[in-house]
C-alpha positions in Angstrom: 23.5 16.3 6.8 19.9 16.8 8.0 16.9 18.5 6.3 15.7 21.9 7.4 12.1 21.0 6.7 9.6 19.2 8.8 7.9 16.2 7.2 4.2 16.9 7.0 3.3 13.2 7.4 -0.5 13.4 7.8 -0.8 16.1 5.1 1.0 13.9 2.6 -1.2 10.9 3.5 -4.3 13.0 2.8 -2.9 14.2 -0.5 -1.8 10.8 -1.7 -4.2 8.2 -0.4 -7.9 7.5 0.1 -8.5 4.8 2.7 -5.2 4.8 4.5 -5.2 8.5 5.3 -8.3 7.7 7.3 -7.1 4.4 8.8 -3.5 5.2 9.8 -4.4 7.8 12.5 -6.4 5.1 14.2 -3.2 3.2 15.0 -1.6 5.3 17.7 2.2 5.6 18.3 4.7 4.3 17.6 2.9 2.2 14.9 1.2 5.2 13.4 4.4 6.9 12.3 6.0 3.6 11.2 3.1 2.6 9.0 2.6 6.2 7.8 6.2 6.4 6.6 6.0 2.9 5.1 2.8 3.8 3.2 4.4 7.0 1.7 7.6 5.1 0.7 5.4 2.5 -1.0 3.6 5.4 -2.7 6.9 6.7 -4.0 7.6 3.4 -5.6 4.0 3.3 -7.1 4.5 6.8 -8.5 7.7 5.8 -10.3 6.1 2.5 -11.5 3.1 4.5 -12.9 5.1 7.2 -14.6 3.1 7.2 -17.8 5.3 9.7 -19.7 8.5 7.8 -18.9 9.9 5.0 -21.0 10.2 1.4 -19.6 14.0 2.0 -19.1 13.4 5.2 -17.2 10.9 3.6 -14.9 13.0 0.5 -14.2 16.0 2.8 -13.6 14.0 4.9 -11.2 12.9 1.9 -9.2 16.4 0.6 -9.1 17.7 4.0 -7.8 14.9 4.1 -5.2 15.7 0.6 -3.9 19.4 1.5 -3.7 18.6 4.7 -1.8 16.5 2.8 0.7 19.3 0.3 1.2 22.0 3.0 1.6 20.3 6.2 2.7 21.8 9.4 1.6 20.0 12.8 1.8 22.0 14.4 -1.0 21.2 11.5 -3.3 17.5 11.6 -2.2 17.3 15.3 -3.0 19.0 14.8 -6.4 16.6 12.0 -7.3 13.5 14.0 -6.2 14.6 17.0 -8.2 15.4 14.9 -11.3 12.1 12.9 -11.1 9.9 16.0 -10.8 11.9 17.9 -13.5 11.2 15.0 -15.8 7.5 15.0 -14.8 7.3 11.6 -13.1 3.7 12.5 -12.4 1.2 15.3 -13.1 -0.6 14.6 -9.8 0.1 17.5 -7.4 0.0 15.4 -4.3 2.4 12.8 -5.7 4.8 15.6 -6.9 4.8 17.0 -3.4 5.5 13.6 -2.0 8.5 13.2 -4.3 9.7 16.6 -3.3 9.7 15.4 0.4 11.8 12.3 -0.4 14.8 13.5 1.6 12.6 14.0 4.6 11.0 10.6 4.2 14.4 9.0 4.1 15.6 11.0 7.1 12.5 10.0 9.1 12.9 6.4 8.2 16.6 6.4 9.4 15.4 7.9 12.7 13.0 5.0 13.4 14.1 2.5 16.1 16.4 -0.1 14.6 13.9 -2.9 14.5 11.2 -0.9 12.9 13.6 0.7 10.4 14.9 -2.7 9.3 11.3 -3.9 8.7 10.2 -0.9 6.7 13.4 -0.8 4.7 13.4 -4.5 3.9 9.8 -4.6 2.5 10.0 -1.3 0.6 13.1 -2.5 -1.2 11.4 -5.8 -2.0 8.4 -4.0 -3.5 10.6 -1.6 -5.5 12.6 -4.5 -7.0 9.4 -6.5 -7.6 7.8 -3.5 -9.4 10.9 -3.2 -11.6 10.7 -6.8 -12.6 7.0 -6.4 -13.4 7.7 -3.5 -15.7 10.6 -5.4 -17.4 8.1 -8.2 -18.2 5.6 -5.8 -19.8 5.5 -4.5 -23.4 8.0 -2.0 -24.8 6.3 0.9 -23.1 6.3 -0.9 -19.8 2.5 -1.4 -19.8 1.4 -4.4 -17.8 -0.8 -7.0 -19.5 -1.5 -10.0 -17.2 -2.4 -13.2 -18.9 -3.5 -15.6 -16.2 -4.8 -15.7 -12.6 -1.3 -16.8 -11.4 0.2 -13.7 -13.0 -2.5 -11.6 -11.4 -1.7 -13.1 -8.0 2.0 -12.5 -8.5 1.4 -8.9 -9.3 -0.9 -8.4 -6.3 1.8 -10.0 -4.1 4.4 -7.4 -5.1 2.2 -4.4 -4.8 0.0 -5.5 -1.8 0.9 -8.9 -0.4 4.2 -7.5 0.8 2.4 -4.7 2.5 0.5 -7.4 4.5 3.8 -8.9 5.5 5.2 -5.5 6.5 2.2 -4.8 8.7 2.4 -8.2 10.5 6.1 -7.6 11.2 5.5 -4.1 12.6 2.5 -5.3 14.6 4.4 -8.1 16.3 7.4 -5.8 16.8 5.3 -3.2 18.6 3.0 -5.7 20.4 5.1 -8.8 21.2 2.1 -10.5 22.7 0.9 -11.2 19.1 3.5 -13.9 18.9 0.8 -16.2 20.1 -1.2 -15.6 16.9 1.8 -15.4 14.6 0.9 -18.5 12.7 -2.6 -17.3 11.9 -1.4 -13.8 11.0 1.2 -15.2 8.6 -1.3 -17.6 7.0 -3.6 -14.7 6.1 -1.4 -11.6 5.6 -0.8 -12.0 1.9 -4.4 -12.8 1.1 -5.4 -9.7 3.1 -3.3 -7.5 0.8 -4.3 -9.4 -2.3 -8.0 -8.9 -1.5 -7.7 -5.2 -1.1 -5.7 -4.9 -4.4 -8.1 -7.1 -6.3 -11.0 -4.9 -5.3 -9.0 -1.8 -6.4 -8.3 -3.5 -9.8 -11.9 -4.4 -10.3 -13.1 -0.9 -9.3 -10.5 0.9 -11.5 -10.8 -1.4 -14.5 -11.9 1.3 -16.9 -9.4 3.9 -15.8 -6.5 1.4 -16.1 -7.6 0.5 -19.6 -7.5 4.2 -20.6 -3.9 4.4 -19.2 -2.8 1.3 -21.2 -2.8 -1.0 -18.3 -4.6 -4.4 -18.1 -4.6 -6.1 -14.8 -7.6 -8.4 -15.4 -6.4 -11.4 -17.4 -8.3 -11.5 -20.7 -8.6 -15.3 -20.6 -10.0 -15.4 -17.1 -13.7 -15.0 -16.3 -14.2 -12.0 -14.2 -16.3 -14.1 -11.9 -13.2 -16.0 -10.9 -11.5 -12.8 -9.9 -14.6 -11.7 -7.9 -14.6 -15.1 -6.2 -10.9 -14.8 -5.4 -11.4 -11.3 -3.9 -14.3 -12.6 -1.8 -12.2 -15.5 -0.5 -9.3 -13.2 0.3 -11.6 -10.9 2.3 -12.6 -13.9 4.4 -8.9 -14.3 5.1 -8.7 -10.6 5.9 -11.5 -11.1 8.6 -9.5 -14.0 10.0 -6.5 -11.7 10.2 -8.3 -9.0 12.1 -9.9 -11.6 14.4 -6.4 -13.0 15.2 -5.1 -9.5 16.0 -8.0 -9.0 18.5 -7.7 -12.4 20.0 -3.9 -11.9 20.4 -4.2 -8.7 22.3 -3.3 -6.2 19.6 -4.0 -2.5 20.4 -7.5 -1.3 19.6 -5.8 0.9 16.9 -4.3 -2.1 15.1 -7.7 -3.8 15.1 -9.4 -0.7 13.8 -6.8 0.1 11.2 -7.1 -3.3 9.6 -10.9 -3.4 9.9 -11.6 -0.2 8.0 -10.0 -1.1 4.7 -11.5 -4.6 4.9 -15.0 -3.3 5.5 -14.6 -0.7 2.7 -13.3 -3.5 0.4 -16.3 -5.7 1.2 -18.7 -2.8 0.6 -17.0 -1.9 -2.7 -17.0 -5.5 -3.9 -20.7 -5.7 -3.3 -21.2 -2.4 -5.3 -19.0 -3.8 -8.1 -21.0 -7.0 -8.3 -24.2 -5.0 -8.5 -23.1 -2.0 -10.7 -19.8 -3.0 -12.4 -16.5 -1.2 -12.6 -16.3 2.3 -11.3 -18.9 1.7 -8.6 -17.9 3.4 -5.3 -18.9 3.3 -1.7 -20.7 6.5 -0.6 -19.0 9.0 1.6 -21.8 8.6 4.1 -21.1 4.9 4.4 -17.3 5.5 4.7 -18.0 8.1 7.4 -20.3 5.8 9.3 -17.6 3.0 9.3 -14.9 5.4 10.4 -16.9 6.9 13.2 -17.8 3.5 14.6 -14.1 2.5 14.6 -13.0 5.8 16.2 -15.4 5.1 19.0 -14.0 1.5 19.3 -10.5 3.0 19.7 -11.6 5.6 22.2 -13.2 2.9 24.3 -10.0 0.9 24.3 -11.3 -1.8 22.0 -14.6 -2.4 23.8 
């Protein structure tokens, strides 16, 4: 059975993301579609994890169902899950609701990927969904996450972002085999790259998370330690992008990884100066993006 609708990949990215809707089009094909699909599938898992009106049992069951669907794709099952989740108001965010509605098309597009890319995307999305389920199970009775140590924070960041770093490395090497020469450096820095981006988001969204009953910053840990960890991670992120460039990655891969790193560095500086909620200006984002678009257009020169 196939869907009669076309998957509006870029439109869904714009409606469900900030940085990555800007960064993914820099990649070029086939990596652009592979990473775009992976991002949206990760966002499906995030939406279920964050379902604030659902009980802990409902959220863990939803993540288990999603992992099972990814492991054994079935469009009828995907359609039934999407209808059920939206009927039960998994989210009140219009973009996320539309994303859930297109779950069958996301599954269909993932199945249509080349075998190697499909296996990479499926493996890492399933790992993340299962990891999120375990995180919720370790929370309070409402499924709210309250992390108590720096180690717990790092474990959380690994599930929601470090795995993304691993996924990207696998896709990049799959699509640009010459990167095998830099495999060791990429592997050494991939998790820290994802962790750094997630830590900056946590620091930036601290107030909003608290209002939603979530606490990702451990109460017994000085925030300065978290800021220092984020800074160190972003140094690793720079080493990662340098390895891509040195290894002969496409200009799009270099640009795609550079944009979120530069935005995270700028956001971290704003947070250090002005505290939680501080944001990078649209003008600054536009300037970074325009520079990277020129880099890609010039073939990485």
